[in-house]
Residue, then its C-alpha position, 0 to 999 in steps of 0.5 A: m734571509s741572511q743568516d750570518q750569525d747564525t751557527h746553525t747554518t753551515r757555509t760548508d757546501q754540499l760536496t764537500f766530503q764531510n760526517p753527516v752527525t756533525r754537518y749540523p748541531s743536533i738542535e734544542p727548539p725552544v718551545q714556541h708558537q706561530d700561527e699559521p702558516g709560520l714564517g721561516a724568517d721568524l724560526d728559532p733557530r733558523a732553519d738553513v736552506g742553503e744559501h751560504s752553501y748549496r754549490g750548483t752545477g749546472r745540472l738544470t740549466g735553461r729549466k722552468a720549475l713552479i715549487t709550491g710551498g716554496d717560500s720557506g723549508i723545503g720548498a725554500a731549498v729546493a728553490v735555492a738549489f735549483a736556480r744556482e743549478g741554473a734552472d728559472v723559478a716560480i714560487h707559490h706562497l700563501p698571502a701571508e708568506e710573502a716576506d719569506a718569499r721576497a727573501v728567497a727570490e732576492i737569492i735567486e735574482r743574485e743568481g742571474r735566474t728569473v723567478a716569479l711570485l705567485p701567492g694564492d690558497l692551494t683549496d681554492r680550485a680555481f687558483c690551483e687549476g690556473l697556477a701552472d699556466a700563471a707559471a709558464e706565462k711568467l717563466g716562458g715555459l714549464d717542464i719542473l713541478v715540484n709539489n711541496a706545500g703541505k698542511q700538518v697540524v697535530a690532533p691527539d685524538l680523533e676527536d679532537l680532529p675538527d673537520d675544517q682542519l681534516t678537509d683543508t688537509y686533504g684539500v692541500n696535500v691532496i686534492g690541490m696537488v693533483r689539480v695543479t698537476k692537471g693543470a702543469l700537463r698542459h704544458l710538460e713535454p717530454g724530458s719533463t719531471i713532477i716531484n711530489t713530497t710525501s713523508v716518512v709517516a707515509y710509512m710510520p704514521a704519528p698517532n696525533l698526526l692522522d689527517y696529515s699521515s694518511t695524506k702522504a701515504a695517498i701521496n705515494n700512491f699518486t705518484k707510483g700510478l700518475a709515473q706508470q701513465l705518464a712513463p710511455k709520453g716521457i714524462r718522469v714522476n717520483a716523489i721523495a720522503p723527508g724525515p724530522i725537518w726542521t721548517p716553520l711547519q713543526v712551530s705552527d701547530g705540526q708538532e705538540k709544543e712541548d715535543l720541540p726541544e727534542f726534534g728530530k733526536s731519535t734519528p740514527l744521525g742523532r738530529a733533525g734535518q735541516p731543509t738544505e739537505l733535502a736539496p740534492a734529492y730533487v735536483f737529482l730526481a729534476s736532472p736528466e741523470s736520473s733519466y731510468v728512475v720512475g715511480e720512486t720514493l726517494a726517503v731522507t730520513g736520517g736514517m729512519p727506515t722506510p720499506 
């Protein structure tokens, strides 16, 4: 996971005053391809998950978190940030992502926190229903759930959208999320938090990502409904809507290959975001300081407008 020679990685922590336009360069990724699900270790350039820069301030001391898709990209950045804020972390990942997951686990262990790796497929009902139980057993409890895992594959025309892709995208992004959340409710007590990852495409659907975009709109709706249901029980539910963030998702058929060199340049900041730039938003929604924030979708989009 070392990024010592990577010019796209910063060592300036997130609390230091800096210009957001130039905090990271406007990358021009070369045309590249990885088979699904993609590995962070093979991404060119490497994504910054905050290994060298995220500075914790004790905001999640003693907390126990389960993060789906926590092996790379946004999920990895959240795992690193949570550990540096004092939380123990269970990382769900696909078996094919074990190398990335172990690299993130090493960072967490260096912080002196407990980490558990929980491989499995979110299209598997039994796995989803037992995932939170496994996390709680490994960590000695559970009070934060981050539903972050997602499937994104381009299909230029609706006629080109394979039925198995449609069912898998909804299976992971929506049905799997609901099943994992149901299981987590057996463990979450008042003061616990659920954070779902939606997307700017929930509001600005990409025509070549109809299945993915519509799942993200569904996540928004689910978040706001569940937030109302659980608020009286003292469990807060919120979501985060990322803009274009540089992760392995983009090179494993998440974008058209010819579009990769321009990825993120259309944002007002003029660049793609790095995963670690999402982490403070997740920390905020997980921490008690956001106690009156319920049913919110927090946009982290580089300036791309949302309703």
